[in-house]
N, C-alpha and C positions, 0 to 999 in steps of 0.2 A: 504493500500500500504506500509506503514511504517513497518508493521509486516512482510510482504513478503520480504522486503529489509533486515531487520535484520536477517531473517531466511537464506536468500541466503548468506549473509556475514559470518554468523556463520558456515554454511556448508562448505564454502570455507576455512575459517581459521582453523577450528578444525576437519577436516575430518578424521585425523589419530589418534584421541583419542582412545586408545586401549580398555579400558573396554567396551565401546559402541560407535562406530564411530558416529560422528555428521552428520546427513543427513539433507537435506532441510525439509523433512516431520517431523523429530524429533524436529528440531529447531522451526518450525512453531507451533507444538503442545505445546512446552514449553512456547513460548511467549503468546499463546492464553489462558494459564492458568491465566494470569494476567488480572485484570480489565482494561477496556479501558484507563482510565486516568493514569494507572501505566505501560503501555507498553513502554512509552518513557523512564521511569526509568529503565525498564528491558533492553532497548537498550543501555542505558548509562553503565549499568553493563557489557554488552557484549563488548562495546568499551574499557572498562578499564581492561579487562582480559589480563594478561601477559601470553601468551601461549608459552610454550617451547616444540617445536617439537623435534623429535629424532635428526635431523640434527643440530638444534640450540643448543640443550643440548651438543652434541658431540663437536661442534665448540667452545662453551664456555669453556668446560673442557680443551680442547687442548690449547686454547689461554691463559687461566689463568695458566695452568701448565707450559707453555713456559716462562711466566713472572716470575713465582716462581723459576723455575730451573735456570734461568739466574741470579736471585738475589742470590740464594744459591751458584752458581758457583763462583760468584764474592766474596763470603765470604769464599771460599775455600772448598766447599762441592761438589764434583763430583757426578754423578748419582749413583755410587755404595755405596754412603753414605746416600741414600734416601730410606726410608722405607714407602711404601704406605699401608695404613690400611683401611680395610673395617670395618665399625662400627656397622653393624647389622647382624642378622642371615641370612643364605643362603635363597634365595627366596625373600628377601626384596630389596629395591632400591640400597643400598650402593654397594653390590657386582656387580650389573649390571652396575652401573656408573664406578666402578673401571675397570671392563673388557672393557667397552667402551673406556675409556681413555687409558688403557694399549695397546690395539690393534691399536687405531688411532694414538697414539704418539710413538709407537714402543718402549715402556719402557723396554720390556724384553731384546731387543738387546743392550740397554744402560747399563744393569747390575743393574737395580733397584731391590729392594726387595719388596715382597708382603706378607701380613699376615692378618689373621682375628683377630679382637680385642678380640674375645672370645677364641682364641687359646692361652692360657696363656703360655704353654710350647714353642710353636712356636715363640711367640713374645719375650719371654725371650732369646731363642736361637739366633734369628736373631739380636736383639739389642746387645747382648753380643759379637757376632762376629763383628758387625759393630763398636761398641765402642762409637762413637760419630757421630752425623749427624742430620737428620731431620725426624720427623714423619709427614707424610702427610695423614690425614684422608680424605676420599672421600665420598661424599653423594650427593643426588639430591636436597634437600630442607631442610632448617632449619628455624623453626618458632620461638618459645620461646627460643630454645637452651637447654631446660630442658633434653630432651631425649639424645641429643648428649653428654651433660656434664656427664650424668649418665654412658653412654657407655665409654666415655673417661676416667673417674675416675677408672672404673673397669680395663680397659686395661692398664693404666699407672702403676698399681701396679706390672706388670710383666716386665716393662722396666728396662734394665740394661745399664748404661752408661749415657752420656750427650747428650740430644736431644732437639732441638727446635721443636715446634709443630705448625702445620698449618692445616687449613681446606680448602679443595678445593671443591667448590659447585657451581652449576649454579645460585642458588638464595638463599639469606638469608634475613630474616626480620631484621629490625633495632633492634628489641628487642633481637634477637639472637646474633647480633654483640656484644652488651654490655655484654651479659651473658657469652659467650665463652671467651671474652677478660679477664674476671675475673679469668679464669682458665689458662691464659697464652697462649691461642691459637689465632693465627692470621688468619683471614678469607681472602681467595682469591675467590671472587664471581663475576659472570658476571652481576648480578643485586642485588642491595640492596633495598628491598621492604619496603618503608616508610609507616607510618601510614596515612600520608596525601593523598596517592594515592589509598587508599581503600575506595570506596564510602560509605560503610555501617559502617565503623569504627567511633567511637564517636569523634575522633580527625580530621576527614576529613570533608571538605566543598565542595566536588566535586558535590554533588547532592542537589537539592532543599530540605530544611529542612522537609517540610511536606511529600514529596515523600519518602525521606529517612526514616522517622519515620514509614510510612506505610510498606515499604519494610522490615524494621527491625522487625516489628510486624508480618509480613508474615513469616519471617524466624523462629521466635519463635513459631509460630503456627505449623510449619512443625516439628520442634524439640525443645522442651522446654530446653533441656540440651546443644544442639550443634547448636542452631539457627544461631549464628555468628561464629561457628567453635570453636575449642579448645582454651580455655582461651580468648574467645571473640576477636580473632585476626582479623576476617573478611578479610582474605587475598584474593587476586585476581590472584594468580599465579596458573596456571594449567599446569601440566606436562603430556606429551604424555602417560606415563605409568599409571598414576593414579592422582587423585586430592588429595592434602593434606587434612588432617582432620581439617584444619584451615579455610576452605572456608565456606561462608554462605550457609545455608541449601537450599536456592532456586537453587543453583547449583547442590548439591548432590541429592536433592529430598528426598522423604520419604523412609524408609526401604522397600525393595521389590518394590520400585517405585509406591506405592499407599498409599494415593490418589494423592500425588503430584509427578509428573514425573520430574526428574532432567535432566539437559543438560550434566552434568559431574558427573554421579554417580561413586563412588568408586566401586571396585570389590565387596566388602562386601555389598553394597547397592542393588545389582542386585538380582532379584528373582533366587532361586535355579532351574536350568533346570530340566524339567520333565525327570525322569530316564526311563520312559517306551518307 
């Protein structure tokens, strides 16, 4: 009965996960891969998932942007002094998040500027015209902060003038907060994901130690390199568009979803569709 309840709750909470919608039958199949004594632990993992639907993501971006704009306005920076920057290539999450925010908050009408971090000439031109203001990077999730800092360092070489820097993001890990702060970037996030709230992280005490150890071993069995996600972050944040590569392997499943079927496979984890 417990497995059926977990499956029903998962199908209700995560039904709009885009790579592969979570249905009752899929959730039930996922839970039944765990041994009987570990199904309660699997249920705990489901309860601790921080799920960001499209609506939640949009609302967080709009709310955090409103707070940031108010602060910048108080410092004498109107909307036409704000440059919003997408920090990854087209097709990735950052441009999608920026478009979501731009349309929901009406940033075009306010006179804000928009540029791609990889467009060195465009970034140089816009910042030269604005002269001084704020660079606002937009993304969906930041884990260690390593990737963001790499993109930011590349982009900032093309900046002309005096600009404060901010990161607008629905969720950031506490590791990422420290990392980007060293670069002089301040984060505005809807959720700061602590180590303590991640059941399979070594610093967390959410789960019974024996059950936690078995689940960690199970993750390593699925993926020796990424069992607990990139850099062993073991994060519990799932975004409607895709799961970060920092989540435990029991969520993503095996490559091509065999032998272990994940509840939140990334697009790259799914089998290639038959072309015939």
